[in-house]
C-alpha positions in Angstrom: -0.4 0.1 0.2 2.8 2.5 0.4 5.1 4.5 -2.7 7.6 7.2 -2.7 8.3 8.2 0.6 8.3 12.3 -0.8 5.0 11.6 -2.7 2.7 8.9 -2.1 0.2 11.1 -0.3 -0.2 13.0 -3.9 -1.3 10.1 -5.3 -5.1 10.1 -5.9 -6.2 6.2 -6.2 -9.0 4.7 -8.5 -11.7 3.2 -6.8 -11.3 0.1 -8.0 -8.9 -1.7 -10.6 -11.6 -3.4 -12.8 -12.0 0.6 -14.4 -9.4 -0.2 -16.5 -11.6 -3.0 -18.5 -12.1 -1.9 -22.1 -16.0 -1.6 -21.9 -15.8 -0.4 -18.7 -14.2 2.3 -18.3 -15.9 4.0 -21.7 -18.7 4.3 -19.4 -17.3 5.1 -16.4 -15.8 8.4 -18.5 -18.6 8.7 -20.1 -20.3 8.7 -16.4 -17.1 11.2 -15.4 -18.1 13.8 -18.4 -21.5 14.1 -17.1 -20.7 14.4 -13.9 -18.6 17.5 -14.9 -21.1 18.4 -17.3 -23.6 18.9 -14.2 -21.5 20.3 -11.6 -19.8 23.4 -13.2 -19.4 25.6 -10.5 -18.7 29.1 -9.9 -15.5 30.6 -8.7 -14.4 30.5 -4.8 -18.0 28.1 -4.1 -17.1 26.3 -1.1 -14.2 27.6 0.4 -13.5 31.4 0.8 -11.0 32.6 -1.8 -8.5 33.9 1.3 -8.6 29.9 2.7 -7.4 28.5 -1.2 -4.2 26.9 -1.0 -1.5 28.2 -3.5 1.9 27.3 -2.3 3.2 23.7 -2.9 3.6 22.7 0.7 0.2 24.4 1.2 -1.8 22.1 -1.5 0.0 18.9 0.1 -1.4 19.7 3.4 -5.3 20.8 2.2 -5.4 17.7 -0.2 -4.0 15.2 3.1 -7.3 16.4 4.4 -9.3 14.6 1.9 -11.4 17.4 0.3 -14.0 16.7 -1.2 -14.7 17.0 -4.8 -17.6 19.8 -4.6 -14.1 21.9 -2.3 -12.0 21.2 -5.1 -14.0 22.7 -7.6 -15.2 25.8 -6.1 -11.0 26.5 -5.0 -10.0 25.8 -8.0 -12.4 26.8 -11.1 -10.4 26.7 -13.6 -9.1 24.0 -13.0 -12.0 22.2 -13.2 -12.9 23.8 -16.5 -9.8 22.0 -17.8 -10.7 18.9 -16.4 -14.4 19.0 -17.9 -13.1 19.4 -21.2 -10.6 16.7 -21.4 -12.9 14.4 -20.2 -15.2 15.2 -22.6 -12.4 15.3 -25.4 -11.6 12.0 -24.7 -15.2 10.2 -24.6 -16.2 11.8 -27.8 -13.0 10.2 -29.4 -14.3 7.0 -28.0 -11.0 5.6 -27.6 -10.2 3.3 -25.4 -6.5 2.9 -24.9 -6.0 6.8 -24.8 -8.6 6.9 -21.7 -6.6 3.7 -20.3 -3.4 6.4 -20.7 -5.2 9.6 -19.6 -6.1 7.3 -16.2 -2.5 5.9 -15.6 -1.4 9.9 -16.0 -3.8 11.0 -13.6 -3.1 8.0 -11.1 0.4 8.8 -11.3 3.0 10.9 -9.7 3.4 14.3 -10.9 6.1 14.9 -13.6 7.2 18.1 -15.0 6.7 19.0 -18.9 8.1 21.4 -20.9 6.0 24.6 -20.8 5.7 28.2 -19.2 4.4 27.6 -15.8 6.8 27.5 -13.2 7.5 24.6 -11.3 5.8 24.9 -8.7 2.5 26.5 -10.2 2.7 23.5 -12.9 2.5 20.6 -9.9 -0.2 23.0 -7.9 -2.0 22.6 -11.4 -1.1 19.1 -11.7 -2.1 18.1 -8.3 -5.6 19.7 -8.4 -6.2 18.1 -12.1 -5.2 14.7 -10.8 -7.4 14.6 -7.7 -10.3 15.8 -10.0 -10.3 13.1 -12.4 -9.9 10.8 -10.0 -12.6 11.7 -7.8 -14.7 12.2 -10.4 -14.2 8.8 -12.3 -14.2 7.4 -8.9 -18.0 8.6 -8.0 -19.1 7.2 -11.7 -17.7 3.8 -10.6 -19.7 3.9 -7.4 -23.1 5.0 -9.2 -22.7 2.4 -11.5 -21.2 -0.3 -9.2 -23.7 0.1 -6.7 -26.0 1.6 -8.1 -26.5 4.8 -5.2 -25.9 7.9 -6.9 -26.1 10.3 -3.3 -26.3 9.5 0.0 -24.2 6.9 1.9 -23.8 3.5 1.1 -25.0 0.5 3.7 -25.0 -3.0 3.7 -28.6 -4.4 4.5 -28.6 -6.5 7.8 -28.2 -10.2 6.6 -25.3 -9.1 4.0 -23.8 -7.2 6.7 -23.9 -10.0 8.8 -22.3 -12.8 6.8 -19.7 -10.1 5.6 -18.9 -9.5 9.0 -18.5 -13.1 9.7 -16.7 -14.4 6.6 -14.2 -12.0 5.8 -13.6 -10.0 9.3 -12.5 -11.4 12.9 -13.7 -8.3 14.3 -14.6 -5.0 13.2 -12.3 -3.8 10.1 -9.5 -6.3 11.3 -9.3 -8.7 8.4 -9.0 -12.7 9.3 -7.8 -15.4 6.7 -10.8 -16.5 4.7 -11.9 -20.0 4.2 -12.2 -20.7 0.7 -15.1 -23.7 1.2 -17.2 -20.7 2.5 -16.0 -18.2 0.7 -17.3 -20.2 -2.6 -20.6 -21.2 -0.5 -22.0 -18.0 0.7 -20.1 -15.2 -1.5 -22.4 -15.7 -4.3 -25.8 -15.7 -2.2 -24.9 -12.4 -1.4 -26.9 -9.8 -3.2 -25.1 -6.8 -2.0 -21.3 -7.9 -2.6 -20.9 -5.2 -4.8 -20.7 -3.1 -2.3 -18.1 -4.6 -0.2 -14.6 -3.1 -1.7 -16.0 0.4 -2.6 -16.9 0.8 1.4 -13.4 -1.1 2.8 -10.7 0.5 0.2 -10.9 4.0 1.7 -9.9 2.0 4.7 -6.8 1.2 2.9 -8.6 -2.3 2.6 -7.5 -3.6 -1.3 -8.2 -7.3 -1.0 -8.7 -10.4 1.0 -6.2 -13.3 1.5 -7.7 -16.6 1.9 -6.8 -19.1 4.3 -5.2 -21.1 1.6 -2.9 -18.8 -0.4 -1.6 -17.5 3.2 -0.6 -21.2 3.6 0.9 -21.6 -0.1 3.1 -18.2 0.5 4.6 -19.3 3.8 5.2 -22.5 1.7 6.7 -20.8 -0.8 9.3 -18.6 1.7 10.2 -21.1 3.9 12.5 -20.3 6.4 14.0 -17.4 4.8 14.3 -14.2 6.1 11.2 -12.0 4.9 10.1 -8.5 4.5 7.2 -6.7 3.7 7.3 -3.4 2.1 4.4 -0.4 2.3 2.6 -3.0 4.6 0.1 -0.3 5.7 -2.0 -2.3 9.0 0.3 -5.2 8.8 -2.6 -8.0 7.9 -0.6 -9.4 5.5 2.7 -9.9 7.7 0.6 -11.3 10.7 -1.2 -14.1 8.9 2.1 -14.9 7.6 4.1 -14.7 11.4 1.0 -17.0 12.2 2.2 -19.7 9.9 5.5 -19.7 11.4 7.4 -17.4 8.8 10.3 -15.1 10.1 8.8 -11.8 8.4 9.0 -8.2 9.4 6.5 -5.9 8.2 7.7 -2.1 7.4 5.8 1.2 6.1 6.7 5.0 6.0 3.4 5.5 7.6 3.0 8.2 5.4 -1.0 7.2 5.2 -1.8 7.8 8.8 -4.6 9.7 7.8 -6.3 6.6 6.3 -4.4 3.2 8.0 -3.9 2.6 11.8 -0.3 1.2 12.0 0.5 -1.1 14.8 3.2 -1.4 16.8 4.2 -4.3 14.6 4.9 -2.3 11.5 7.9 -0.5 12.1 8.4 2.8 10.6 10.7 2.7 7.9 10.6 3.7 4.1 11.5 1.0 1.7 14.9 1.9 1.1 16.3 1.9 4.6 14.0 -1.8 5.4 15.4 -3.3 2.5 19.0 -1.7 3.3 18.5 -2.9 6.9 16.9 -6.4 7.2 18.7 -7.8 4.1 15.8 -9.9 3.5 16.1 -12.8 1.1 12.6 -12.1 0.1 10.4 -9.3 -0.1 6.4 -9.4 -0.4 4.4 -6.4 -0.6 0.2 -6.2 -1.6 -1.5 -3.7 -4.1 1.2 -0.8 -4.3 0.2 2.2 -5.7 1.0 2.5 -10.0 3.4 4.6 -10.7 5.5 4.3 -7.2 9.2 4.8 -7.3 10.2 2.3 -4.1 9.8 -1.1 -5.5 13.0 -0.5 -8.0 14.9 -0.9 -4.8 14.0 -4.5 -4.4 15.6 -5.9 -7.8 19.1 -3.8 -6.7 19.3 -5.4 -3.1 21.7 -8.1 -3.3 20.0 -9.9 -0.4 16.7 -10.4 -2.2 16.2 -13.8 -4.5 12.5 -13.8 -4.4 9.9 -11.1 -4.5 6.4 -11.6 -4.5 3.9 -9.0 -5.5 0.4 -9.5 -4.7 -1.7 -7.0 -6.4 -3.7 -6.3 -9.8 -3.7 -8.1 -13.4 -4.7 -4.9 -14.9 -1.3 -3.4 -14.9 -2.7 0.3 -15.0 -4.2 -0.2 -11.8 -1.1 -1.2 -8.9 2.6 -1.9 -9.0 5.7 -0.2 -11.1 5.2 -2.2 -14.4 8.4 0.2 -15.5 10.5 -1.1 -13.2 9.5 -4.7 -13.4 10.6 -5.1 -16.7 13.4 -2.6 -16.3 15.5 -4.9 -14.1 17.3 -7.6 -15.5 18.3 -9.7 -12.4 14.9 -11.6 -12.2 12.5 -13.8 -13.9 8.9 -13.2 -13.2 5.8 -14.5 -13.9 2.1 -14.8 -12.4 1.3 -17.5 -10.3 -2.3 -18.3 -11.5 -2.6 -20.8 -8.9 -1.9 -18.3 -6.2 -3.8 -15.3 -7.7 -7.2 -17.4 -7.5 -6.8 -17.3 -3.7 -6.6 -13.5 -3.6 -10.5 -12.6 -2.6 -12.7 -11.6 -4.4 -12.4 -12.4 -7.4 -13.9 -9.4 -9.1 -11.3 -7.8 -7.5 -9.1 -9.0 -10.4 -6.4 -9.5 -8.1 -2.7 -11.3 -9.2 0.0 -12.4 -7.7 3.5 -12.5 -9.4 6.8 -13.8 -8.3 10.0 -12.4 -9.3 13.1 -15.5 -8.9 17.0 -14.1 -9.1 18.8 -15.7 -12.1 21.4 -18.0 -11.6 24.6 -16.2 -11.4 26.6 -17.0 -14.5 29.8 -18.6 -14.8 32.8 -16.3 -15.4 
């Protein structure tokens, strides 16, 4: 769940990886374009003009408070006009791949492009547009996936009770999920599509089956294991209970979303790799465009890197780094992927194994 230690809080996240499916992405962007059209606003609405953050540090701090889309629109109406224009133009061209590329840019760290704007003003503009774009698409996704256009999303009594028993040990503390009970109960839950939209804002991007934990424990064996960007430490907690020698680390930059337990050490990925010199590294649902995973491939002690994420390359992980590195072979383990829940979440497990050293 982590990313580059400097910029993680700047990265808005799409509501779900499945937004990158071809037919859905077009419908969602059409919905976002319509949402933009009916939510035009006047300058300064919602945020007094004297309180609108302008400098980069102020904007970062404001975005950490997670302003609503209405507040974003009110504070930066000119940027909203630009977002509306861009999304409408993309939808009019009806090009799925172009839409995917646009959303990838929106969900990736800001980069400076040539132009007349000074660097700070450019980054402020880029960050605001990113958040506006992703929030508009997310609201279109929530409406499409839940049928709820406005108001709160809630489970009914039966669905809420069954999901709590199936997936959680208590409150929002996840438990290893029984595949037997999941296969039996999940198809009967009429409100199952509400689950991920409800839990993602709390930093939960998937559920781990008990079978997956057992298979991962076998894969790791008695080797030293490090989890980077561990978030609430759920995955490491399960692996520890399965007998794995694992250390959970995170830079704690998502403190407004995630409750970090004492079992998760406050270390960024680079420091954790240098300190613990792991033989195995594991991560789960790292953001698209992060800049820390590449450090795994340059750490000499690492023999295996296990990535739990999405089969949609534009939804999670640093695929540029995955392909640029030359020291590891990697492939999806489809048997493990089937054990990441729920299946509608398009979860996948990729395993990187260091290549044998070549003889001189």
